[in-house]
C-alpha positions in Angstrom: 11.2 19.6 114.8 13.2 17.0 113.0 11.2 14.7 110.6 10.6 11.0 111.5 13.1 10.0 108.8 15.8 12.3 110.2 15.4 11.0 113.7 15.4 7.4 112.3 18.7 8.1 110.4 20.2 9.7 113.5 19.5 6.4 115.4 21.3 4.5 112.6 24.3 6.8 112.7 24.6 6.7 116.5 24.5 3.0 116.8 26.7 2.1 113.9 30.0 2.2 115.8 28.7 -0.4 118.2 28.0 -2.7 115.3 31.7 -3.4 114.6 32.1 -6.2 117.2 28.5 -7.4 116.6 29.6 -8.7 113.1 32.0 -11.4 114.3 29.6 -12.1 117.2 26.8 -13.0 114.8 29.2 -15.0 112.7 30.2 -17.0 115.7 26.6 -17.7 116.6 25.8 -19.0 113.1 28.9 -21.2 113.1 28.4 -22.6 116.6 24.7 -23.4 116.1 25.4 -25.4 112.9 28.4 -27.2 114.5 26.3 -28.2 117.6 23.6 -29.7 115.4 21.0 -27.1 114.7 19.6 -26.9 111.2 20.0 -23.6 109.2 16.2 -23.0 109.6 16.4 -23.5 113.3 19.4 -21.2 113.6 17.8 -18.4 111.7 14.5 -18.9 113.5 16.3 -18.5 116.8 17.8 -15.2 115.7 14.5 -14.0 114.4 12.4 -14.9 117.4 14.8 -14.5 120.3 16.9 -11.7 118.8 19.3 -11.6 121.8 22.9 -12.3 121.1 24.0 -13.1 124.7 21.0 -15.3 125.5 21.4 -17.2 122.2 25.1 -17.9 122.9 24.2 -19.0 126.4 21.6 -21.3 125.0 24.2 -22.9 122.7 26.7 -23.3 125.5 24.3 -25.0 127.8 22.8 -27.1 125.1 26.2 -28.4 124.0 27.1 -29.0 127.6 24.1 -31.3 128.1 22.1 -29.0 130.4 18.5 -29.8 131.1 15.7 -27.9 129.4 14.7 -26.3 132.7 18.2 -24.9 133.2 18.4 -23.7 129.6 15.1 -21.9 129.7 15.8 -20.4 133.2 19.3 -19.2 132.1 18.0 -17.6 128.9 15.2 -16.0 130.9 17.7 -14.7 133.5 20.0 -13.3 130.8 17.1 -11.6 129.0 15.6 -10.2 132.2 17.7 -7.1 131.7 15.3 -6.1 128.9 12.6 -5.6 131.6 14.8 -2.9 133.1 15.3 -1.4 129.7 11.6 -1.2 129.1 10.9 0.3 132.5 13.5 3.1 131.8 12.2 4.1 128.3 8.5 3.6 129.1 8.1 7.1 130.3 9.1 8.4 126.9 6.6 6.0 125.1 3.5 6.3 127.2 1.5 8.2 124.5 2.2 5.7 121.7 -0.3 3.2 120.3 0.1 -0.4 121.4 1.4 -1.5 118.0 4.3 0.9 118.2 5.1 -0.2 121.7 5.3 -3.8 120.5 7.6 -2.9 117.6 9.9 -0.9 119.9 10.0 -3.6 122.5 11.2 -6.1 119.9 14.1 -3.7 118.9 15.0 -2.8 122.5 18.3 -4.6 122.7 21.6 -3.6 124.4 23.1 -1.4 121.8 19.9 0.3 120.8 19.1 1.1 124.5 22.7 2.3 125.1 22.5 4.9 122.4 18.8 5.9 122.5 18.4 6.2 126.2 20.4 9.4 126.3 18.8 10.7 123.2 15.3 10.2 124.6 16.2 12.0 127.8 17.8 15.0 126.0 15.2 15.6 123.3 11.5 16.6 123.8 10.0 16.2 120.3 7.1 13.7 120.0 8.8 11.5 117.4 12.0 10.9 119.3 11.2 7.2 119.6 12.1 6.8 115.9 15.7 7.1 117.1 15.3 3.9 119.0 13.6 2.2 116.1 16.5 3.3 113.8 19.1 1.9 116.2 17.2 -1.3 116.8 16.5 -1.9 113.2 20.2 -1.5 112.4 21.1 -4.1 115.0 18.4 -6.4 113.6 19.8 -6.2 110.1 23.4 -6.7 111.2 22.5 -9.6 113.5 20.3 -11.5 111.0 22.8 -11.0 108.1 25.8 -12.1 110.1 23.9 -15.1 111.5 23.1 -16.2 107.9 26.7 -15.7 106.9 27.9 -17.8 109.8 25.5 -20.6 108.7 26.9 -20.4 105.1 30.6 -20.2 106.0 30.5 -22.8 108.7 33.5 -24.1 110.6 36.1 -22.3 108.5 35.5 -19.0 110.4 36.6 -19.7 114.0 39.7 -21.7 112.8 41.0 -19.0 110.4 39.9 -15.8 112.0 39.7 -16.6 115.7 36.5 -14.7 116.2 35.8 -15.9 119.8 37.0 -12.6 121.1 33.9 -10.8 119.7 31.5 -12.1 122.4 33.1 -10.5 125.4 34.2 -7.5 123.3 30.7 -6.7 122.3 29.5 -6.3 125.9 32.8 -4.8 127.1 32.0 -1.9 124.7 28.7 -1.4 126.5 30.3 -1.5 129.9 33.1 1.0 129.4 31.2 3.8 131.2 30.3 1.6 134.1 34.0 1.1 134.9 34.1 4.7 136.1 32.2 3.7 139.3 33.8 1.5 141.9 30.5 -0.2 142.8 30.0 -1.3 139.2 33.5 -2.7 139.0 33.1 -4.7 142.2 29.9 -6.2 141.0 31.3 -7.1 137.6 34.4 -8.7 139.1 32.4 -10.7 141.6 29.9 -11.9 139.0 32.7 -12.9 136.7 34.6 -14.8 139.3 31.5 -16.7 140.4 30.6 -17.6 136.8 34.2 -18.7 136.1 34.6 -20.9 139.2 31.0 -22.1 139.0 31.4 -23.4 135.4 33.2 -26.4 136.9 31.5 -26.7 140.3 27.9 -25.5 140.1 25.6 -28.5 139.2 23.2 -28.6 136.2 25.2 -25.9 134.4 23.4 -23.2 136.4 26.4 -21.0 136.9 24.8 -18.2 134.7 21.8 -18.0 137.0 23.9 -18.2 140.2 26.4 -15.5 139.2 23.7 -13.2 138.1 21.8 -13.5 141.4 25.0 -13.0 143.4 25.8 -10.0 141.3 22.4 -8.5 142.0 22.7 -9.3 145.7 26.1 -7.7 145.9 24.9 -4.5 144.1 22.0 -4.3 146.6 24.3 -4.6 149.6 26.9 -2.1 148.3 24.2 0.4 147.4 22.7 0.3 150.9 26.1 0.6 152.5 27.1 3.6 150.3 23.8 5.4 151.1 24.3 4.9 154.8 
């Protein structure tokens, strides 16, 4: 059986390619947060506590657009609700762990770490396989906190000179590549994207994120039932 360190390092190696678009993503967040009016301490605190790139970007967008606190909290919660699904999927592999380890792993269970560790957990039977998830998540944590700090330091010069706005969709596009192989996934992605794009200007209270997510889930449910029949 591989040692804890070997499994941990395997997680780092497997997740590393997915960190390339995360670097400009983190830089953008740091820059935008300072530009909007958050202090450096508040910006770093957000990354340390929330540790969710998409939800943090959504928070900034809604805050800068004048959305109410209720809409901001609801939208961030809706975006982060996917982590409940991640937890449900990996829970069967972590049932024998102590509570402290479950808490640590839940903190590191983000998109990239889940994407690479879910397959590893299913294919391997050794008792210490969860160290793969810890390694992948810890790598994401270090990259995200480091790039947030650099974004704070470098400030407004980054978006003007490097045009890093492409990194936000690129990060999640890398995670969705496999989903494009199934027609039902493509349909749901397109419908959700269209609703969010159109709703940006027409849905009140800046609630387009919540509405597009709910419509996407409803569409997936209908299509799944139709295909089964």
